[in-house]
C-alpha positions as CSV (number, residue, x, y, z in Angstrom):
1,M,7.1,-8.4,7.2
2,I,5.1,-6.1,9.5
3,S,1.7,-5.0,8.3
4,V,1.3,-1.3,7.4
5,R,-1.6,-1.2,9.9
6,F,1.0,-1.4,12.7
7,L,3.5,1.3,13.7
8,S,7.1,1.0,12.8
9,G,9.7,0.7,15.6
10,F,10.7,4.3,15.1
11,E,7.0,5.4,15.4
12,R,6.6,3.3,18.6
13,I,9.7,4.8,20.2
14,T,8.6,8.3,19.3
15,N,5.0,7.8,20.3
16,P,5.5,8.0,24.1
17,D,7.4,11.3,23.8
18,L,4.5,12.8,21.9
19,L,2.0,11.4,24.4
20,Q,4.2,12.8,27.3
21,A,4.2,16.2,25.5
22,R,0.3,16.0,25.6
23,R,-0.1,15.8,21.8
24,S,-3.5,14.7,20.6
25,I,-4.2,11.5,18.8
26,R,-4.9,13.6,15.7
27,A,-1.6,15.5,16.0
28,I,0.3,12.3,16.4
29,S,-1.4,10.7,13.4
30,K,-0.6,13.7,11.3
31,A,3.1,13.6,12.3
32,F,3.3,10.0,11.3
33,G,1.1,10.2,8.2
34,R,-1.2,7.6,9.8
35,S,-4.9,7.5,10.5
36,P,-6.0,8.5,14.0
37,W,-7.7,5.1,14.3
38,T,-4.3,3.4,13.8
39,I,-2.7,5.5,16.6
40,S,-5.6,5.1,18.9
41,C,-5.6,1.3,18.5
42,E,-1.9,1.2,19.0
43,I,-2.1,3.1,22.2
44,R,-5.1,1.2,23.6
45,R,-3.5,-2.2,22.6
46,N,-0.1,-1.5,24.2
47,T,-0.9,0.5,27.4
48,H,-0.1,-1.2,30.7
49,E,-3.4,-1.2,32.7
50,P,-2.2,-0.6,36.2
51,S,0.2,2.2,35.4
52,G,-1.5,3.6,32.3
53,N,1.9,3.9,30.5
54,Y,2.3,3.0,26.9
55,G,5.0,0.3,26.3
56,P,6.7,0.7,22.9
57,R,9.1,-2.2,23.6
58,T,6.4,-4.7,24.4
59,A,4.5,-3.6,21.4
60,Q,7.3,-4.5,19.0
């Protein structure tokens, strides 16, 4: 079972689209019903350093 502190597969797939649309961390967290801290940690933890791209597939 995946902990509630991590994003679901759907949220991880949707997250890059929202980032690409330049939505803020707070707007993304509100859309998912999550804390801004959770979204921020998820993005920081799963962003590929050289390219700066968030990788939803590697996060899962």
